[in-house]
N, C-alpha and C positions, 0 to 999 in steps of 0.2 A: 524295812526300806521299801517303798515303792515308788514309782512315775508316774507324778501330778501330772501330766498331761494326761493320762491315759485314765483310765477306772477300773477296778479288781481289786482282789485281794494283796494283802502285803506278803512279803517272803523276807522270811530269816535271814539277817544280815551278820550277825554271832553275836558276844554276851562282853558283857560290862565287864570289869577289873573283877568285880564281889557283887552280891545279889544285894536290890537295896531299891527302894521306891521314894517319892514323893523329891524329885531331880529334877534340874534346870538343864536344857540345852540350848545352843544355839553355834552359828557356824562364818567362815568366811569364806564358803563356796567352794573350800576345797577340804578343810576336816571339819568336825562335830565334835563340839567341846561340851560334856556335861558334870553338872557339879553341884553337890552335897547331896541331901536325900536320909533316910531311914533305913536299917536295919527291915528284912521281912515280916519282922516280926512287931515292930513297929516303936522298940525302947527302946534304940539309941540312935542318934544323928548323926551326921556323917559330912568328915571334909574333903572326901575324894573329887577331884578331879579327871575325867578320864578324857581321852578322844581316841578319834579313828578317821581314816581318810576317808572320805563319802566315797570315792568313784570304785574304791574296792568295798570286798563282803570278807573281813576277818573280824576278829574281838575284838576288846577297846585295849588300851594300853594304857601308862600314868601320866597325868601331865605333872600335877604337883597339889597341893592343897587351895582350901579357903583358907582365909584369915582366923576362922575360926567354924566347929563343926555345926553347921546348918539344914535344919529342914524348913518345909514349909510351900514346898514348891514357888522358888526365887522369883523373880520376874527376869528373864533373860534376854536381852538384846547383844545385835553384835553389827561393828562395819567390817571394811573389809581387813581392815589389824586388829580389832579387837574388841572381846569379851568382855561382856559386862552382866553382872548381876546384881539386883537391888532385895532387898527385903529379905524375908527369911524368919526361920524363930530359934533363937539356941538357949534353952526352950523360951523363952517370952519372943513376943514377936519384936522384930528390931528395925532401925532404915537406914541401913548397912548399905551402901554401895561398894562392889570393887571390881576388878575388870584383871586379866590377860593381856597379854600379847601372842595369839590365837598360834599363829605361826612358831613360835616356840615354846619351849615345857619350862614352867617355871612354875612355881607361888602366884598365888593372885594377891594383888597390892589395895590399898584404900582407893579409893576412885572419890566420896564425896555421903552425902544421906540422902536422903528421901527425904519428904515435905512430912510424913505420917509412916512413923513403923506401922509395920503389917506383914502380912505372912501371903502366899496363896492369890498374888497378882497376878495379871494378865500382861502380856508384853505388846508392842507394835515396833515399827523402826524405816526407817528412811535408809539412805547414805550417811547421812549425818546424826540424825536425831533416834533419840530413844526414847520410847514411854512406857508408864509403867500405868495399869489401870483398875481398880477395885481390891479387894481382897480384905481381910479383916483385922483386928486389931483387942479384941478376938471378935467384936462384933463388927459388924462390914462396914464396909466403907466404898464413897462411889470415885474418891479419887483418882482425877489423873494426871501424875506429872510427866515432866520431858529433862532430857540431858541435852546437850551435844557430847555424841561422844569421840570427840578428838581430843579435847580436853578435859578434865577434871575438876569438880566441884558441886555443889550440892544442889538435886532437883527444882526446878520450878512448875508452880503450880501450873496447870495445863487447862482444867475446866472439870467437867464430872460426866461419868456414866449416865446412863438413862435408867440402871437400876442398879441394885446391890447386892453381894453374895458375899458372907464371909469367908469361902474356901473356892480356890481356885477356879478363878474366872481365867480363860485362855485367851490368847492374841494373836492373829496372824495380820500378816501385809505385804503391799505393797509399796513401792517407794515415793507414794502421794498417800495412798489411805492405808489407815489401819482396824483393823477389824475385831472387835472383841465380844465373843460368846461363852454363853452359858453359864447368864446372871438370872438372877432371882424376876420375880416369885417364883415361878414355874421352870428356871433353869434351860428354857429354851432359848430367851432373848440374846439377839446378836443385836450390838450397835458399830457403828463405825465414825472415824475422826477425820480430818486430811489434814496428815501431818505435817507440814510445813505451818501449820496456823495456830493458832489457840483455841477453846470455848468448848462448848458442849460436847457429848456427845447426839447424835441421828440416831434413830433406828433402821436396821437394815433389814429387819425379816428374822427368821427364829429356825433354832434347828429342826434335823426330823425328827427325834426325839427329843422327852426332857430328861436332861443329864449335867452333871457337875465336875470338876478335876478330868478333864480332855486334856489329851495335846494337843500337838499342832503343825504345821508345817504350813510352805508356800514357795509358791514361783510367784514373779510380776501378775500374772493372771489369775490365779487361782488360790483358794486360801482353804487347808484341809483341819478338820474339827476331829478327833479320832479316839475311842474308849468312852469313856467316863461311868459313873454313877448317878445311881439315883436309888436311894436305899428301898430294896435291900438285893436291886440287881445291877451289874458292872455288865456294862456292854464290849462289845468288840468291833461299833458302827461306826465307818468312816463317813462323813458329811462332807461337801465340798461348796462353795460360793466362787460366785466372779466376783471377784474384789470392785471390781470398776463399774458393778449393778448395784442396785439393790434387790434384794426378795430373799425369802424361805431357801435353805438349804437343800441338795440334791443329796439323796445316796450314792455316796463311789464306790462302798465294795466293805470288805474288812477287815478288821486287824486275822494275826494268825492264832489269837488267842484274846479273850476278855481279860480289860486291864482297867486302871485306875493310875491319875498321877504318871502319866507319861512324859510332863517336859513339855 
């Protein structure tokens, strides 16, 4: 964990219920919830949902299960009540969207479908809308979908990203803007959209180093992109952007170790 308003190195929080990567996380501000993934060897996909209480430091606790075992870095969005995951693979790419009520512990429930089956899509959200951008099936797509998080139903086409990447675009957001980072062709492109509207994304700037398979977090002011992969290198870099502006990302600090597919 880290304090988004400052800069520096991240600090150990605890451990997941078991080791895995290629998962996705979201929160309601009190709880953080992590779903799916693959075992460290990459051989098996997982349906586990874990949760943590954000204000404390401790190991994660079992929350429930997804409707199926799923990896592929699903897009994960959330409101003050719901955590929602879209896409992934089982092992082929799926268009499934499912949700949990974050304040409870229970298995996920079907929400609807994305417009395009894909894994590795990024996410952005306001208090009402959730966006899923990019991904692969298995070739790259630049599609952005949106949902209204308080209801259930199929996603609607929002527009397109400026670039495509087949695996693990990542997104961060304020209540007004969505920011997507780590896109091709050099895996350093950052785009933005205004969440309340629909339309194609606009160029925002570039990451400090080209890489995909990022993790992300945000306050209403800053968006962070952490870790990532650019063959053969795995990074511990944390970048930040000021969401309301445009421009290249700035170095924030480092993760405690180098990793990819942070969720």
